[in-house]
PAMI-598386 format. One record per atom (N, C-alpha, C, O, CB): residue in one letter; residue number from 1; chain; x, y, z. Coordinates in pm, whole numbers, always signed. Glycine has a CB too. Layout:
residues N
  res    n  chain      xx      yy      zz
    a  NUM      A       X       Y       Z
...
This chain:
residues 152
  res    n  chain      xx      yy      zz
    m    1      A   +2996   +5090  +10542
    m    1      A   +2902   +5180  +10607
    m    1      A   +2806   +5253  +10506
    m    1      A   +2685   +5268  +10520
    m    1      A   +2980   +5283  +10688
    l    2      A   +2881   +5294  +10408
    l    2      A   +2804   +5375  +10286
    l    2      A   +2705   +5283  +10245
    l    2      A   +2589   +5321  +10230
    l    2      A   +2898   +5418  +10151
    k    3      A   +2742   +5150  +10222
    k    3      A   +2660   +5071  +10158
    k    3      A   +2539   +5033  +10230
    k    3      A   +2431   +5006  +10176
    k    3      A   +2727   +4966  +10120
    r    4      A   +2562   +5032  +10355
    r    4      A   +2468   +4986  +10466
    r    4      A   +2343   +5115  +10437
    r    4      A   +2227   +5093  +10402
    r    4      A   +2557   +4986  +10650
    v    5      A   +2405   +5246  +10460
    v    5      A   +2314   +5352  +10439
    v    5      A   +2220   +5357  +10324
    v    5      A   +2101   +5386  +10335
    v    5      A   +2383   +5458  +10435
    v    6      A   +2288   +5325  +10200
    v    6      A   +2228   +5335  +10061
    v    6      A   +2123   +5216  +10084
    v    6      A   +2007   +5238  +10050
    v    6      A   +2345   +5312   +9922
    a    7      A   +2152   +5110  +10130
    a    7      A   +2058   +4982  +10133
    a    7      A   +1954   +5027  +10220
    a    7      A   +1841   +5000  +10181
    a    7      A   +2127   +4839  +10190
    v    8      A   +1964   +5094  +10335
    v    8      A   +1835   +5134  +10420
    v    8      A   +1761   +5232  +10334
    v    8      A   +1639   +5222  +10319
    v    8      A   +1870   +5205  +10571
    v    9      A   +1834   +5330  +10274
    v    9      A   +1740   +5430  +10195
    v    9      A   +1642   +5348  +10097
    v    9      A   +1519   +5356  +10101
    v    9      A   +1833   +5539  +10100
    a   10      A   +1724   +5262  +10001
    a   10      A   +1658   +5189   +9924
    a   10      A   +1526   +5114   +9971
    a   10      A   +1419   +5115   +9911
    a   10      A   +1745   +5112   +9882
    v   11      A   +1554   +5054  +10081
    v   11      A   +1440   +4972  +10133
    v   11      A   +1320   +5076  +10182
    v   11      A   +1203   +5045  +10161
    v   11      A   +1495   +4875  +10262
    v   12      A   +1354   +5199  +10248
    v   12      A   +1257   +5300  +10281
    v   12      A   +1190   +5365  +10173
    v   12      A   +1069   +5390  +10179
    v   12      A   +1314   +5396  +10356
    l   13      A   +1266   +5396  +10066
    l   13      A   +1195   +5422   +9945
    l   13      A   +1109   +5328   +9892
    l   13      A    +997   +5369   +9863
    l   13      A   +1276   +5448   +9853
    a   14      A   +1135   +5207   +9872
    a   14      A   +1047   +5126   +9817
    a   14      A    +914   +5081   +9919
    a   14      A    +809   +5031   +9879
    a   14      A   +1131   +5009   +9771
    t   15      A    +945   +5110  +10048
    t   15      A    +839   +5084  +10136
    t   15      A    +748   +5214  +10137
    t   15      A    +627   +5199  +10156
    t   15      A    +894   +5045  +10279
    l   16      A    +798   +5334  +10119
    l   16      A    +701   +5451  +10114
    l   16      A    +618   +5441  +10004
    l   16      A    +496   +5458  +10013
    l   16      A    +767   +5583  +10109
    v   17      A    +692   +5407   +9872
    v   17      A    +636   +5409   +9761
    v   17      A    +531   +5292   +9757
    v   17      A    +419   +5316   +9711
    v   17      A    +738   +5407   +9661
    g   18      A    +554   +5200   +9791
    g   18      A    +475   +5089   +9816
    g   18      A    +356   +5062   +9905
    g   18      A    +263   +4981   +9897
    g   18      A    +548   +5016   +9848
    a   19      A    +392   +5168  +10004
    a   19      A    +285   +5175  +10104
    a   19      A    +157   +5249  +10064
    a   19      A     +54   +5238  +10130
    a   19      A    +338   +5239  +10224
    s   20      A    +165   +5310   +9976
    s   20      A     +29   +5393   +9939
    s   20      A     -18   +5346   +9792
    s   20      A     +59   +5295   +9710
    s   20      A     +58   +5573   +9938
    p   21      A    -138   +5368   +9774
    p   21      A    -200   +5336   +9648
    p   21      A    -124   +5413   +9550
    p   21      A     -39   +5493   +9588
    p   21      A    -351   +5367   +9645
    a   22      A    -149   +5395   +9423
    a   22      A     -90   +5456   +9291
    a   22      A    -117   +5604   +9332
    a   22      A    -224   +5651   +9372
    a   22      A    -170   +5404   +9133
    a   23      A     +11   +5672   +9313
    a   23      A      +6   +5808   +9348
    a   23      A    -103   +5903   +9261
    a   23      A    -123   +5887   +9140
    a   23      A    +150   +5860   +9331
    n   24      A    -157   +5985   +9329
    n   24      A    -253   +6057   +9259
    n   24      A    -229   +6210   +9303
    n   24      A    -130   +6234   +9372
    n   24      A    -401   +6000   +9290
    a   25      A    -304   +6303   +9271
    a   25      A    -280   +6437   +9309
    a   25      A    -278   +6468   +9436
    a   25      A    -221   +6574   +9463
    a   25      A    -360   +6514   +9259
    q   26      A    -329   +6398   +9538
    q   26      A    -309   +6427   +9660
    q   26      A    -207   +6355   +9742
    q   26      A    -186   +6389   +9859
    q   26      A    -419   +6418   +9710
    t   27      A    -143   +6257   +9686
    t   27      A     -24   +6186   +9742
    t   27      A     +85   +6189   +9658
    t   27      A     +62   +6152   +9543
    t   27      A     -49   +6051   +9773
    q   28      A    +201   +6224   +9687
    q   28      A    +318   +6215   +9631
    q   28      A    +445   +6197   +9713
    q   28      A    +453   +6249   +9824
    q   28      A    +327   +6317   +9561
    v   29      A    +549   +6122   +9660
    v   29      A    +675   +6076   +9717
    v   29      A    +774   +6190   +9683
    v   29      A    +769   +6230   +9567
    v   29      A    +721   +5931   +9658
    f   30      A    +856   +6244   +9760
    f   30      A    +981   +6329   +9727
    f   30      A   +1107   +6256   +9796
    f   30      A   +1119   +6217   +9912
    f   30      A    +963   +6492   +9788
    t   31      A   +1201   +6250   +9685
    t   31      A   +1343   +6230   +9741
    t   31      A   +1426   +6375   +9762
    t   31      A   +1428   +6466   +9680
    t   31      A   +1428   +6131   +9633
    v   32      A   +1483   +6373   +9869
    v   32      A   +1553   +6493   +9911
    v   32      A   +1696   +6471   +9929
    v   32      A   +1728   +6411  +10031
    v   32      A   +1498   +6546  +10032
    h   33      A   +1791   +6512   +9845
    h   33      A   +1935   +6480   +9861
    h   33      A   +1966   +6620   +9972
    h   33      A   +1931   +6735   +9944
    h   33      A   +2034   +6477   +9686
    l   34      A   +2029   +6585  +10082
    l   34      A   +2073   +6667  +10171
    l   34      A   +2230   +6700  +10141
    l   34      A   +2314   +6615  +10112
    l   34      A   +2046   +6607  +10305
    a   35      A   +2248   +6819  +10152
    a   35      A   +2393   +6878  +10116
    a   35      A   +2441   +6976  +10217
    a   35      A   +2360   +7021  +10298
    a   35      A   +2394   +6955   +9975
    p   36      A   +2571   +7014  +10220
    p   36      A   +2605   +7110  +10341
    p   36      A   +2536   +7238  +10317
    p   36      A   +2530   +7296  +10209
    p   36      A   +2766   +7138  +10359
    s   37      A   +2483   +7279  +10436
    s   37      A   +2429   +7415  +10440
    s   37      A   +2520   +7500  +10545
    s   37      A   +2539   +7621  +10538
    s   37      A   +2268   +7411  +10484
    g   38      A   +2574   +7412  +10643
    g   38      A   +2654   +7473  +10740
    g   38      A   +2782   +7372  +10757
    g   38      A   +2899   +7410  +10752
    g   38      A   +2566   +7499  +10879
    d   39      A   +2746   +7253  +10775
    d   39      A   +2850   +7155  +10804
    d   39      A   +2911   +7121  +10666
    d   39      A   +2846   +7068  +10575
    d   39      A   +2793   +7024  +10881
    p   40      A   +3049   +7157  +10657
    p   40      A   +3107   +7142  +10511
    p   40      A   +3115   +6997  +10445
    p   40      A   +3120   +6977  +10323
    p   40      A   +3252   +7196  +10512
    d   41      A   +3116   +6891  +10553
    d   41      A   +3122   +6766  +10505
    d   41      A   +2990   +6673  +10516
    d   41      A   +2991   +6553  +10489
    d   41      A   +3232   +6708  +10572
    g   42      A   +2877   +6744  +10558
    g   42      A   +2747   +6682  +10591
    g   42      A   +2680   +6634  +10469
    g   42      A   +2700   +6686  +10359
    g   42      A   +2656   +6778  +10663
    s   43      A   +2607   +6541  +10486
    s   43      A   +2532   +6481  +10356
    s   43      A   +2418   +6410  +10407
    s   43      A   +2411   +6382  +10527
    s   43      A   +2623   +6378  +10263
    g   44      A   +2333   +6380  +10330
    g   44      A   +2220   +6288  +10383
    g   44      A   +2092   +6273  +10259
    g   44      A   +2101   +6329  +10150
    g   44      A   +2154   +6365  +10539
    i   45      A   +1990   +6198  +10295
    i   45      A   +1884   +6177  +10198
    i   45      A   +1765   +6171  +10300
    i   45      A   +1774   +6129  +10415
    i   45      A   +1904   +6039  +10099
    a   46      A   +1657   +6217  +10241
    a   46      A   +1530   +6222  +10300
    a   46      A   +1420   +6167  +10196
    a   46      A   +1414   +6217  +10083
    a   46      A   +1501   +6370  +10346
    v   47      A   +1333   +6065  +10234
    v   47      A   +1234   +6041  +10164
    v   47      A   +1086   +6077  +10234
    v   47      A   +1046   +6026  +10339
    v   47      A   +1252   +5910  +10128
    l   48      A   +1023   +6162  +10163
    l   48      A    +893   +6192  +10211
    l   48      A    +784   +6167  +10136
    l   48      A    +792   +6174  +10013
    l   48      A    +884   +6310  +10242
    r   49      A    +663   +6133  +10202
    r   49      A    +553   +6125  +10141
    r   49      A    +433   +6195  +10197
    r   49      A    +389   +6174  +10310
    r   49      A    +534   +6004  +10128
    f   50      A    +379   +6285  +10104
    f   50      A    +277   +6379  +10122
    f   50      A    +150   +6332  +10091
    f   50      A    +131   +6285   +9978
    f   50      A    +300   +6490  +10050
    d   51      A     +41   +6337  +10188
    d   51      A     -77   +6294  +10164
    d   51      A    -193   +6389  +10213
    d   51      A    -240   +6380  +10327
    d   51      A     -82   +6167  +10219
    s   52      A    -230   +6472  +10129
    s   52      A    -328   +6588  +10177
    s   52      A    -470   +6526  +10205
    s   52      A    -541   +6588  +10285
    s   52      A    -342   +6713  +10058
    d   53      A    -517   +6421  +10152
    d   53      A    -635   +6349  +10185
    d   53      A    -643   +6318  +10345
    d   53      A    -741   +6348  +10412
    d   53      A    -638   +6217  +10100
    a   54      A    -532   +6258  +10394
    a   54      A    -511   +6223  +10533
    a   54      A    -434   +6337  +10622
    a   54      A    -413   +6330  +10744
    a   54      A    -429   +6090  +10534
    n   55      A    -399   +6434  +10544
    n   55      A    -333   +6532  +10620
    n   55      A    -215   +6497  +10691
    n   55      A    -193   +6538  +10805
    n   55      A    -415   +6581  +10707
    v   56      A    -131   +6415  +10621
    v   56      A     -15   +6352  +10688
    v   56      A    +112   +6362  +10594
    v   56      A    +100   +6361  +10471
    v   56      A     -48   +6198  +10724
    v   57      A    +225   +6371  +10653
    v   57      A    +339   +6374  +10589
    v   57      A    +429   +6261  +10666
    v   57      A    +438   +6265  +10789
    v   57      A    +397   +6523  +10588
    c   58      A    +489   +6167  +10595
    c   58      A    +559   +6063  +10658
    c   58      A    +688   +6078  +10593
    c   58      A    +695   +6126  +10480
    c   58      A    +496   +5923  +10646
    y   59      A    +805   +6035  +10666
    y   59      A    +938   +6053  +10618
    y   59      A   +1032   +5953  +10694
    y   59      A   +1015   +5907  +10806
    y   59      A    +982   +6201  +10637
    t   60      A   +1148   +5928  +10595
    t   60      A   +1277   +5899  +10681
    t   60      A   +1378   +5962  +10621
    t   60      A   +1392   +5977  +10500
    t   60      A   +1316   +5754  +10697
    m   61      A   +1460   +6006  +10718
    m   61      A   +1592   +6066  +10685
    m   61      A   +1699   +6015  +10735
    m   61      A   +1691   +5969  +10849
    m   61      A   +1601   +6187  +10715
    v   62      A   +1819   +6011  +10667
    v   62      A   +1963   +5970  +10705
    v   62      A   +2057   +6062  +10680
    v   62      A   +2081   +6090  +10562
    v   62      A   +2009   +5854  +10640
    v   63      A   +2127   +6127  +10787
    v   63      A   +2217   +6222  +10767
    v   63      A   +2369   +6162  +10807
    v   63      A   +2377   +6073  +10891
    v   63      A   +2170   +6345  +10849
    r   64      A   +2462   +6206  +10755
    r   64      A   +2585   +6162  +10781
    r   64      A   +2686   +6283  +10807
    r   64      A   +2664   +6394  +10758
    r   64      A   +2624   +6074  +10670
    n   65      A   +2796   +6257  +10883
    n   65      A   +2911   +6361  +10890
    n   65      A   +2866   +6500  +10961
    n   65      A   +2922   +6608  +10943
    n   65      A   +2964   +6394  +10736
    i   66      A   +2754   +6477  +11044
    i   66      A   +2722   +6608  +11107
    i   66      A   +2711   +6536  +11254
    i   66      A   +2696   +6415  +11273
    i   66      A   +2570   +6699  +11041
    d   67      A   +2724   +6652  +11367
    d   67      A   +2697   +6640  +11487
    d   67      A   +2535   +6590  +11505
    d   67      A   +2451   +6620  +11420
    d   67      A   +2736   +6772  +11550
    a   68      A   +2504   +6512  +11621
    a   68      A   +2380   +6479  +11619
    a   68      A   +2277   +6582  +11609
    a   68      A   +2283   +6685  +11675
    a   68      A   +2361   +6410  +11717
    p   69      A   +2177   +6553  +11523
    p   69      A   +2057   +6655  +11500
    p   69      A   +1979   +6703  +11643
    p   69      A   +1942   +6614  +11719
    p   69      A   +1939   +6577  +11398
    m   70      A   +1960   +6813  +11671
    m   70      A   +1882   +6858  +11770
    m   70      A   +1818   +6987  +11762
    m   70      A   +1866   +7062  +11677
    m   70      A   +1948   +6853  +11872
    e   71      A   +1726   +7030  +11830
    e   71      A   +1676   +7150  +11800
    e   71      A   +1777   +7263  +11889
    e   71      A   +1821   +7248  +12003
    e   71      A   +1511   +7148  +11839
    p   72      A   +1795   +7371  +11804
    p   72      A   +1874   +7453  +11832
    p   72      A   +1831   +7570  +11947
    p   72      A   +1905   +7640  +12017
    p   72      A   +1906   +7495  +11711
    a   73      A   +1700   +7565  +11941
    a   73      A   +1623   +7637  +12052
    a   73      A   +1499   +7578  +12094
    a   73      A   +1452   +7497  +12015
    a   73      A   +1590   +7770  +12013
    a   74      A   +1440   +7598  +12191
    a   74      A   +1308   +7528  +12222
    a   74      A   +1193   +7575  +12123
    a   74      A   +1172   +7688  +12079
    a   74      A   +1263   +7562  +12377
    g   75      A   +1130   +7463  +12101
    g   75      A    +998   +7473  +11997
    g   75      A   +1042   +7476  +11870
    g   75      A    +950   +7478  +11787
    g   75      A    +906   +7602  +12011
    i   76      A   +1169   +7476  +11819
    i   76      A   +1189   +7482  +11666
    i   76      A   +1207   +7355  +11616
    i   76      A   +1162   +7339  +11503
    i   76      A   +1306   +7565  +11620
    g   77      A   +1267   +7246  +11676
    g   77      A   +1270   +7111  +11627
    g   77      A   +1400   +7098  +11556
    g   77      A   +1469   +7195  +11523
    g   77      A   +1150   +7077  +11535
    s   78      A   +1432   +6965  +11535
    s   78      A   +1578   +6947  +11480
    s   78      A   +1569   +6943  +11317
    s   78      A   +1668   +6953  +11245
    s   78      A   +1649   +6798  +11541
    a   79      A   +1448   +6929  +11274
    a   79      A   +1431   +6901  +11108
    a   79      A   +1286   +6965  +11083
    a   79      A   +1196   +6950  +11165
    a   79      A   +1433   +6712  +11057
    h   80      A   +1268   +7038  +10962
    h   80      A   +1143   +7079  +10935
    h   80      A   +1154   +7110  +10785
    h   80      A   +1266   +7115  +10734
    h   80      A   +1097   +7197  +11025
    i   81      A   +1042   +7132  +10711
    i   81      A   +1031   +7179  +10592
    i   81      A   +1005   +7324  +10589
    i   81      A    +907   +7369  +10649
    i   81      A    +939   +7109  +10529
    h   82      A   +1087   +7405  +10521
    h   82      A   +1076   +7544  +10486
    h   82      A   +1023   +7574  +10357
    h   82      A   +1026   +7496  +10262
    h   82      A   +1198   +7605  +10493
    g   83      A    +965   +7709  +10356
    g   83      A    +886   +7750  +10230
    g   83      A    +735   +7806  +10245
    g   83      A    +681   +7794  +10355
    g   83      A    +877   +7625  +10138
    p   84      A    +677   +7857  +10154
    p   84      A    +754   +7855  +10012
    p   84      A    +860   +7965   +9986
    p   84      A    +845   +8076  +10037
    p   84      A    +649   +7872   +9896
    l   85      A    +943   +7944   +9926
    l   85      A   +1048   +8048   +9900
    l   85      A    +996   +8166   +9810
    l   85      A    +915   +8142   +9721
    l   85      A   +1172   +7981   +9830
    p   86      A   +1036   +8275   +9829
    p   86      A   +1153   +8342   +9900
    p   86      A   +1131   +8330  +10031
    p   86      A   +1237   +8337  +10093
    p   86      A   +1175   +8486   +9868
    a   87      A   +1010   +8311  +10119
    a   87      A    +997   +8286  +10260
    a   87      A   +1083   +8170  +10310
    a   87      A   +1103   +8071  +10240
    a   87      A    +855   +8259  +10291
    t   88      A   +1135   +8186  +10435
    t   88      A   +1205   +8073  +10465
    t   88      A   +1155   +8023  +10605
    t   88      A   +1233   +7961  +10677
    t   88      A   +1355   +8102  +10460
    g   89      A   +1022   +8049  +10648
    g   89      A    +961   +8020  +10771
    g   89      A    +944   +7867  +10757
    g   89      A    +960   +7809  +10649
    g   89      A    +823   +8103  +10796
    i   90      A    +913   +7806  +10869
    i   90      A    +887   +7666  +10884
    i   90      A    +725   +7633  +10844
    i   90      A    +626   +7669  +10908
    i   90      A    +925   +7625  +11042
    a   91      A    +729   +7555  +10723
    a   91      A    +599   +7540  +10662
    a   91      A    +539   +7411  +10735
    a   91      A    +421   +7408  +10770
    a   91      A    +609   +7525  +10496
    i   92      A    +630   +7303  +10755
    i   92      A    +594   +7184  +10821
    i   92      A    +703   +7127  +10931
    i   92      A    +814   +7091  +10891
    i   92      A    +568   +7080  +10711
    g   93      A    +674   +7121  +11055
    g   93      A    +745   +7074  +11163
    g   93      A    +776   +6928  +11149
    g   93      A    +670   +6865  +11158
    g   93      A    +672   +7101  +11285
    l   94      A    +871   +6854  +11131
    l   94      A    +877   +6716  +11127
    l   94      A    +896   +6635  +11250
    l   94      A    +915   +6514  +11237
    l   94      A    +971   +6686  +11046
    a   95      A    +892   +6691  +11376
    a   95      A    +915   +6619  +11500
    a   95      A   +1003   +6508  +11474
    a   95      A    +962   +6392  +11472
    a   95      A    +790   +6571  +11562
    a   96      A   +1123   +6542  +11456
    a   96      A   +1212   +6431  +11413
    a   96      A   +1277   +6397  +11545
    a   96      A   +1300   +6487  +11625
    a   96      A   +1321   +6471  +11294
    d   97      A   +1305   +6279  +11570
    d   97      A   +1376   +6198  +11698
    d   97      A   +1494   +6131  +11628
    d   97      A   +1477   +6013  +11599
    d   97      A   +1270   +6071  +11782
    f   98      A   +1598   +6183  +11599
    f   98      A   +1701   +6115  +11534
    f   98      A   +1776   +6012  +11631
    f   98      A   +1788   +6050  +11747
    f   98      A   +1797   +6219  +11477
    r   99      A   +1823   +5895  +11600
    r   99      A   +1885   +5780  +11655
    r   99      A   +2017   +5773  +11588
    r   99      A   +2029   +5795  +11468
    r   99      A   +1802   +5652  +11635
    t  100      A   +2118   +5744  +11665
    t  100      A   +2248   +5741  +11606
    t  100      A   +2272   +5581  +11567
    t  100      A   +2242   +5485  +11638
    t  100      A   +2364   +5806  +11715
    a  101      A   +2329   +5577  +11449
    a  101      A   +2353   +5462  +11380
    a  101      A   +2496   +5431  +11331
    a  101      A   +2509   +5399  +11212
    a  101      A   +2269   +5464  +11276
    g  102      A   +2589   +5436  +11399
    g  102      A   +2715   +5452  +11377
    g  102      A   +2787   +5569  +11435
    g  102      A   +2725   +5642  +11512
    g  102      A   +2728   +5449  +11254
    a  103      A   +2913   +5594  +11404
    a  103      A   +2985   +5703  +11449
    a  103      A   +2929   +5833  +11408
    a  103      A   +2918   +5924  +11491
    a  103      A   +3116   +5692  +11405
    s  104      A   +2889   +5849  +11274
    s  104      A   +2849   +5973  +11250
    s  104      A   +2722   +5967  +11158
    s  104      A   +2712   +6053  +11070
    s  104      A   +2963   +6051  +11194
    t  105      A   +2636   +5881  +11171
    t  105      A   +2511   +5851  +11103
    t  105      A   +2388   +5865  +11194
    t  105      A   +2384   +5812  +11305
    t  105      A   +2517   +5711  +11047
    h  106      A   +2296   +5933  +11147
    h  106      A   +2188   +5964  +11220
    h  106      A   +2053   +5943  +11127
    h  106      A   +2054   +5973  +11007
    h  106      A   +2208   +6110  +11273
    i  107      A   +1934   +5888  +11192
    i  107      A   +1851   +5832  +11120
    i  107      A   +1705   +5869  +11207
    i  107      A   +1695   +5840  +11327
    i  107      A   +1896   +5677  +11098
    a  108      A   +1613   +5924  +11143
    a  108      A   +1482   +5966  +11186
    a  108      A   +1378   +5913  +11086
    a  108      A   +1394   +5896  +10965
    a  108      A   +1474   +6120  +11198
    r  109      A   +1261   +5889  +11167
    r  109      A   +1153   +5822  +11079
    r  109      A   +1019   +5868  +11161
    r  109      A   +1014   +5861  +11284
    r  109      A   +1173   +5640  +11065
    n  110      A    +932   +5906  +11094
    n  110      A    +805   +5969  +11162
    n  110      A    +686   +5993  +11061
    n  110      A    +705   +5988  +10940
    n  110      A    +843   +6113  +11229
    c  111      A    +583   +6015  +11108
    c  111      A    +460   +6089  +11037
    c  111      A    +411   +6181  +11114
    c  111      A    +385   +6154  +11232
    c  111      A    +345   +6005  +11001
    v  112      A    +388   +6309  +11061
    v  112      A    +343   +6425  +11124
    v  112      A    +208   +6478  +11055
    v  112      A    +200   +6467  +10932
    v  112      A    +456   +6529  +11121
    n  113      A    +113   +6528  +11119
    n  113      A     +18   +6601  +11078
    n  113      A     +48   +6727  +11017
    n  113      A    +142   +6793  +11061
    n  113      A     -56   +6616  +11170
    a  114      A     -31   +6777  +10905
    a  114      A     -16   +6875  +10830
    a  114      A    -137   +6936  +10772
    a  114      A    -225   +6857  +10736
    a  114      A     +64   +6839  +10745
    s  115      A    -158   +7066  +10755
    s  115      A    -287   +7085  +10692
    s  115      A    -302   +7046  +10565
    s  115      A    -199   +7036  +10498
    s  115      A    -326   +7207  +10695
    s  116      A    -422   +7018  +10508
    s  116      A    -414   +6974  +10354
    s  116      A    -362   +7107  +10266
    s  116      A    -292   +7099  +10165
    s  116      A    -580   +6919  +10295
    a  117      A    -406   +7218  +10322
    a  117      A    -369   +7346  +10245
    a  117      A    -228   +7344  +10234
    a  117      A    -190   +7349  +10117
    a  117      A    -414   +7481  +10312
    t  118      A    -132   +7338  +10325
    t  118      A      +7   +7319  +10326
    t  118      A     +71   +7216  +10234
    t  118      A    +168   +7233  +10160
    t  118      A     +40   +7289  +10454
    i  119      A      -2   +7107  +10254
    i  119      A     +51   +6990  +10168
    i  119      A     +12   +7005  +10007
    i  119      A     +81   +6959   +9916
    i  119      A     -15   +6845  +10229
    d  120      A    -106   +7074   +9991
    d  120      A    -138   +7094   +9851
    d  120      A     -33   +7203   +9814
    d  120      A     +14   +7201   +9700
    d  120      A    -297   +7138   +9823
    a  121      A      +8   +7298   +9901
    a  121      A     +91   +7407   +9835
    a  121      A    +227   +7338   +9801
    a  121      A    +295   +7381   +9708
    a  121      A    +114   +7543   +9935
    v  122      A    +261   +7245   +9867
    v  122      A    +394   +7177   +9853
    v  122      A    +381   +7089   +9720
    v  122      A    +474   +7082   +9640
    v  122      A    +431   +7081   +9991
    l  123      A    +271   +7030   +9704
    l  123      A    +259   +6932   +9592
    l  123      A    +249   +7030   +9456
    l  123      A    +290   +6989   +9348
    l  123      A    +117   +6825   +9614
    a  124      A    +189   +7166   +9471
    a  124      A    +170   +7248   +9366
    a  124      A    +302   +7290   +9304
    a  124      A    +322   +7289   +9182
    a  124      A     +91   +7359   +9407
    n  125      A    +402   +7333   +9408
    n  125      A    +506   +7390   +9369
    n  125      A    +641   +7351   +9479
    n  125      A    +698   +7429   +9556
    n  125      A    +464   +7541   +9356
    p  126      A    +667   +7216   +9458
    p  126      A    +786   +7155   +9553
    p  126      A    +888   +7234   +9550
    p  126      A    +950   +7262   +9653
    p  126      A    +841   +7019   +9516
    e  127      A    +924   +7286   +9418
    e  127      A   +1056   +7347   +9411
    e  127      A   +1072   +7480   +9510
    e  127      A   +1183   +7531   +9529
    e  127      A   +1081   +7388   +9256
    l  128      A    +982   +7518   +9556
    l  128      A    +978   +7630   +9664
    l  128      A   +1007   +7586   +9805
    l  128      A   +1014   +7664   +9900
    l  128      A    +839   +7695   +9667
    f  129      A   +1023   +7462   +9811
    f  129      A   +1034   +7416   +9958
    f  129      A   +1154   +7333   +9967
    f  129      A   +1201   +7269   +9873
    f  129      A    +907   +7332  +10009
    y  130      A   +1210   +7337  +10108
    y  130      A   +1331   +7271  +10128
    y  130      A   +1320   +7189  +10258
    y  130      A   +1226   +7212  +10334
    y  130      A   +1447   +7371  +10132
    v  131      A   +1410   +7096  +10288
    v  131      A   +1416   +7020  +10422
    v  131      A   +1535   +7083  +10465
    v  131      A   +1630   +7102  +10389
    v  131      A   +1424   +6850  +10420
    n  132      A   +1532   +7122  +10609
    n  132      A   +1662   +7155  +10701
    n  132      A   +1681   +7077  +10813
    n  132      A   +1592   +7052  +10895
    n  132      A   +1663   +7290  +10755
    v  133      A   +1809   +7035  +10821
    v  133      A   +1843   +6965  +10968
    v  133      A   +1936   +7053  +11030
    v  133      A   +2027   +7107  +10967
    v  133      A   +1913   +6811  +10963
    h  134      A   +1911   +7073  +11181
    h  134      A   +1995   +7134  +11267
    h  134      A   +2061   +7060  +11364
    h  134      A   +2030   +6945  +11393
    h  134      A   +1935   +7224  +11323
    n  135      A   +2151   +7122  +11414
    n  135      A   +2229   +7067  +11550
    n  135      A   +2272   +7195  +11604
    n  135      A   +2254   +7308  +11560
    n  135      A   +2369   +6958  +11525
    m  136      A   +2338   +7151  +11719
    m  136      A   +2389   +7278  +11811
    m  136      A   +2524   +7358  +11745
    m  136      A   +2549   +7476  +11768
    m  136      A   +2437   +7214  +11976
    q  137      A   +2597   +7281  +11668
    q  137      A   +2715   +7352  +11622
    q  137      A   +2652   +7432  +11496
    q  137      A   +2702   +7542  +11472
    q  137      A   +2846   +7248  +11583
    f  138      A   +2570   +7396  +11432
    f  138      A   +2514   +7484  +11307
    f  138      A   +2365   +7499  +11326
    f  138      A   +2283   +7442  +11254
    f  138      A   +2542   +7412  +11155
    p  139      A   +2331   +7587  +11438
    p  139      A   +2169   +7616  +11459
    p  139      A   +2086   +7671  +11326
    p  139      A   +1964   +7660  +11310
    p  139      A   +2152   +7739  +11581
    g  140      A   +2160   +7718  +11253
    g  140      A   +2097   +7769  +11127
    g  140      A   +2064   +7665  +11020
    g  140      A   +1983   +7694  +10932
    g  140      A   +2186   +7870  +11066
    g  141      A   +2125   +7541  +11022
    g  141      A   +2124   +7430  +10970
    g  141      A   +2242   +7352  +10917
    g  141      A   +2321   +7414  +10847
    g  141      A   +2050   +7444  +10892
    a  142      A   +2263   +7232  +10939
    a  142      A   +2384   +7166  +10922
    a  142      A   +2377   +7105  +10754
    a  142      A   +2471   +7114  +10675
    a  142      A   +2399   +7043  +11049
    v  143      A   +2261   +7050  +10728
    v  143      A   +2239   +7009  +10602
    v  143      A   +2103   +7044  +10561
    v  143      A   +2016   +7049  +10648
    v  143      A   +2265   +6873  +10588
    q  144      A   +2071   +7072  +10421
    q  144      A   +1963   +7096  +10362
    q  144      A   +1940   +7040  +10220
    q  144      A   +2031   +6992  +10154
    q  144      A   +1953   +7221  +10366
    g  145      A   +1816   +7049  +10179
    g  145      A   +1801   +7009  +10033
    g  145      A   +1653   +7046   +9981
    g  145      A   +1558   +7048  +10058
    g  145      A   +1829   +6846  +10016
    g  146      A   +1642   +7072   +9853
    g  146      A   +1511   +7111   +9803
    g  146      A   +1419   +6974   +9758
    g  146      A   +1478   +6868   +9733
    g  146      A   +1537   +7214   +9674
    l  147      A   +1313   +6980   +9753
    l  147      A   +1217   +6887   +9709
    l  147      A   +1227   +6835   +9562
    l  147      A   +1245   +6917   +9472
    l  147      A   +1090   +6947   +9729
    a  148      A   +1217   +6722   +9537
    a  148      A   +1233   +6692   +9384
    a  148      A   +1140   +6568   +9403
    a  148      A   +1153   +6491   +9499
    a  148      A   +1406   +6662   +9314
    p  149      A   +1048   +6553   +9309
    p  149      A    +957   +6430   +9296
    p  149      A   +1047   +6300   +9272
    p  149      A   +1139   +6297   +9191
    p  149      A    +850   +6449   +9168
    a  150      A   +1004   +6183   +9363
    a  150      A   +1097   +6067   +9322
    a  150      A   +1076   +6027   +9193
    a  150      A    +967   +6050   +9140
    a  150      A   +1084   +5948   +9406
    t  151      A   +1156   +5977   +9140
    t  151      A   +1170   +5932   +8989
    t  151      A   +1145   +5769   +8987
    t  151      A   +1181   +5703   +9085
    t  151      A   +1334   +5974   +8924
    d  152      A   +1090   +5714   +8885
    d  152      A   +1062   +5555   +8880
    d  152      A   +1201   +5495   +8839
    d  152      A   +1214   +5373   +8827
    d  152      A    +934   +5509   +8761
């Protein structure tokens, strides 16, 4: 199962990187390793592509060993990007609709609109932003991870 998840993430990363022209100041791909923030054995990975020219953030997330991701309260969403730190408010809602892929694996993929100013803020200081995935058991977040530029 782990090999299948790793293979899916590798294909998604290659697709996201290959789907855009050469990265420039307005487009960048980030890999986010999701670690436990509430669920002690939760994990995952997210690949995000920010494009401030198109005002779009596209992503694929795979999370494991957590209950099904879902919004803990109406209007919050099950996954989003918080920041900039030290603020912890929602910077970009990801409108994630996770589907189950095995006993404890959940996958979401989508593109959402975001203002170019917000995307530019993320691109300028990615270390000040993080992805958080919620579920009913851990409404404050089951797994989360800080943004880091994807490496070649």
